C-alpha positions in Angstrom: -23.8 -24.6 -13.6 -25.7 -23.8 -10.4 -24.6 -20.6 -8.7 -24.8 -20.6 -4.9 -24.9 -17.6 -2.5 -21.3 -18.3 -1.5 -20.3 -18.0 -5.2 -21.8 -14.5 -5.3 -20.0 -13.3 -2.2 -17.0 -11.0 -2.8 -13.7 -12.9 -2.0 -11.9 -9.7 -0.8 -12.9 -8.3 2.6 -12.5 -4.8 1.1 -14.8 -5.5 -1.8 -17.3 -7.0 0.6 -17.2 -3.8 2.7 -17.7 -1.6 -0.3 -20.6 -3.8 -1.5 -22.2 -3.4 1.9 -21.6 0.4 1.7 -23.4 0.4 -1.6 -20.6 1.7 -3.8 -20.0 -1.4 -5.9 -21.4 0.0 -9.1 -22.0 -2.4 -12.0 -21.6 0.1 -14.8 -18.4 -1.0 -16.5 -16.7 1.1 -19.3 -14.5 -0.8 -21.6 -12.2 -3.7 -20.8 -8.5 -4.2 -19.8 -9.0 -3.0 -16.3 -12.8 -2.5 -16.3 -12.7 1.1 -15.1 -15.8 2.4 -13.5 -17.1 5.1 -11.3 -15.9 4.6 -7.8 -17.0 1.0 -7.3 -14.2 -0.9 -8.9 -15.8 -3.6 -11.0 -14.6 -7.1 -11.6 -10.8 -7.9 -11.3 -8.7 -9.5 -14.0 -5.2 -10.4 -12.8 -2.2 -10.3 -15.1 -0.6 -13.0 -12.9 -2.0 -14.9 -9.9 -1.8 -12.4 -7.0 -3.8 -13.4 -4.0 -1.9 -15.8 -1.8 1.6 -15.6 -0.4 2.6 -18.4 -2.7 1.3 -16.4 -5.7 3.5 -13.5 -4.6 6.7 -15.5 -4.3 6.0 -17.4 -7.5 5.2 -14.4 -9.7 6.7 -11.2 -8.2 10.2 -9.8 -8.5 9.9 -7.8 -5.3 7.5 -7.1 -2.4 7.8 -3.6 -1.1 6.3 -1.0 1.1 6.0 2.1 -1.0 4.6 5.6 -0.8 3.6 7.8 -3.8 5.5 11.1 -3.8 4.4 12.6 -7.1 2.1 12.1 -10.0 1.2 13.6 -13.4 -1.4 13.0 -16.0 -0.4 10.7 -18.9 -1.9 8.8 -21.8 -4.6 11.3 -22.5 -7.4 10.0 -24.8 -9.8 12.6 -26.3 -13.4 11.7 -27.3 -15.2 13.6 -30.1 -18.6 12.6 -28.7 -20.2 11.8 -25.4 -20.2 13.3 -21.9 -16.5 12.6 -21.3 -14.2 15.0 -23.2 -11.0 13.1 -22.3 -9.6 10.5 -20.1 -6.1 10.1 -18.6 -4.0 7.7 -16.6 -1.5 8.9 -14.0 2.3 8.4 -14.0 2.9 7.8 -10.3 6.4 8.1 -8.7 6.9 6.0 -5.5 9.4 6.1 -2.7 10.6 2.6 -1.8 10.1 2.6 2.0 11.2 -1.0 2.6 11.9 -4.1 0.5 10.2 -7.0 2.3 11.1 -9.8 -0.1 13.0 -10.2 -3.4 13.1 -13.1 -5.8 16.4 -15.0 -5.9 16.4 -14.1 -9.7 14.5 -10.9 -10.1 13.9 -9.7 -13.7 15.0 -6.2 -12.6 16.5 -4.7 -9.4 14.5 -2.1 -7.7 16.0 1.1 -6.4 15.1 3.8 -3.8 12.2 4.9 -6.0 10.3 3.7 -9.0 7.5 4.7 -11.4 4.2 3.0 -12.2 1.1 3.8 -14.1 -2.1 4.2 -12.1 -5.8 4.9 -12.9 -6.3 8.6 -13.7 -9.3 10.8 -14.4 -12.4 11.3 -16.5 -12.9 15.0 -17.5 -16.5 15.9 -18.5 -17.2 18.0 -21.6 -19.8 20.4 -20.2 -18.6 21.1 -16.7 -14.9 20.4 -17.0 -15.3 18.3 -13.8 -12.6 15.7 -13.1 -13.7 12.5 -11.5 -11.6 9.6 -10.3 -11.1 6.5 -12.5 -10.5 3.3 -10.5 -8.8 0.1 -11.5 -10.9 -3.0 -10.9 -10.9 -4.1 -7.2 -7.7 -2.4 -6.3 -6.3 0.9 -4.9 -5.9 3.9 -7.2 -2.4 4.5 -5.7 -2.9 8.0 -4.4 -0.6 10.5 -2.8 -0.9 10.7 1.0 -1.2 6.9 1.4 1.2 4.0 1.7 0.9 0.6 0.0 2.1 -3.0 0.2 2.9 -4.0 -3.4 4.0 -7.2 -5.1 5.8 -5.9 -8.2 6.8 -7.6 -11.5 8.9 -6.2 -14.3 6.7 -6.4 -17.4 7.5 -4.9 -20.8 10.1 -2.5 -19.4 8.1 -1.2 -16.5 6.9 -2.0 -13.0 3.4 -3.4 -12.5 1.6 -5.1 -9.7 0.7 -8.8 -10.3 -3.0 -8.0 -10.1 -5.7 -6.8 -7.8 -4.5 -8.9 -4.9 -1.0 -7.5 -5.1 -1.8 -3.9 -4.1 -2.8 -3.6 -0.5 -3.6 -0.5 1.6 -0.9 0.0 4.2 -1.3 3.3 6.0 0.2 3.5 9.5 2.1 0.3 8.7 -1.2 -1.6 9.0 -2.4 -4.1 6.4 -5.9 -3.2 5.2 -5.9 0.4 6.3 -5.8 3.2 3.8 -6.9 4.0 0.2 -8.7 1.4 -1.8 -10.9 2.0 -4.9 -10.6 5.8 -4.3 -11.9 5.7 -0.8 -10.0 5.8 2.5 -10.9 2.8 4.7 -10.0 2.0 8.3 -9.0 -1.5 9.4 -12.4 -1.7 11.2 -14.1 -1.1 7.8 -12.2 -4.0 6.3 -12.7 -6.2 9.3 -16.5 -5.7 8.8 -16.1 -6.8 5.2 -14.3 -10.0 6.4 -17.6 -11.1 8.0 -19.3 -11.1 4.6 -16.4 -12.2 2.3 -16.0 -15.8 1.2 -14.7 -18.1 3.9 -12.6 -20.1 1.5 -10.6 -17.0 0.5 -6.9 -17.4 1.6 -5.5 -14.2 0.1 -2.5 -12.8 1.9 -4.2 -9.5 2.7 -6.9 -11.4 4.6 -4.4 -13.6 6.5 -2.4 -10.7 7.8 -5.2 -8.1 8.0 -4.6 -5.5 10.7 -0.9 -6.6 11.2 2.4 -5.1 10.2 5.2 -5.6 7.7 6.8 -8.3 9.9 3.7 -10.4 9.6 3.8 -10.1 5.8 7.5 -11.1 5.7 6.7 -14.1 7.9 4.0 -15.4 5.6 6.3 -14.9 2.5 9.0 -16.9 4.3 6.6 -19.6 5.1 5.5 -19.8 1.5 9.2 -20.0 0.4 9.8 -22.8 2.9 6.8 -24.8 1.7 7.8 -24.2 -1.9 11.3 -25.6 -1.3 9.9 -28.6 0.5 7.8 -29.4 -2.6 11.0 -29.1 -4.7 10.0 -26.1 -6.7 
C-alpha cells in the first residue's frame, strides 16, 4: 500500500503541535498503552472515541471533571535495568458537570469518581521519578480540568480512548494538560494547521469553545442517530 504525506500527518491537532515541538519520541516501552517518555506514542482505543457520534454511541456519561487527589498504585518492580519500579496513579475526580448521559448507562456517576491514570518510572541509580504518559492523551494531573467521555468497564470508570480525554482548563476545549505538558489553545490551534484535514474528531470541531458547544455537538449527534433509526 502506498503511503502519502497526508497519511503520515497526525490526526489530532495536539499531537501535531507536539510533533512540531519535537517531543513525539518514537521509543515505545511495552504495549497496552504504549507508554513512553513524554511524547505519547501511538494511540489504541478501547472503543471508538473521536467523533461526537462515537461518544454518544459508546460512552455512559460525558463530564467535565477535575482531579482532586492521587496516589501511586499497581507498583511493578524490576530486578534489572535502569528502571527500579514503575507505577500507575489512582486518581480521584470531582464531577464538575455532567454534559450528557446515555439513556441506559451501565452505571450512574456521582459527585466524584476514581480512575487509573499513567504514573511514574523510578530510576534505580538516582531515585528520580519521571512521568509516564498514556499514548496520545492527557496524564490526568492535579491542577487541571478535563472533558471526559466515560464508560463503565469491568467494574471501573475508563475513558473510551485517546479521543475521549480532552484538556479543558478555564472551561476551554483544547487548553490544559496533554501528554504531561501544559498547552494553550494557541498551541493547539497551531497544530490544527498541520493535522489531517479529514479529521472530524469532536475536540477539533469545538476547539477553543466552551461546554455549551460540546453539549450542542452531542445533541446534534443524538438527533442524527435517531433520524437514522439507531
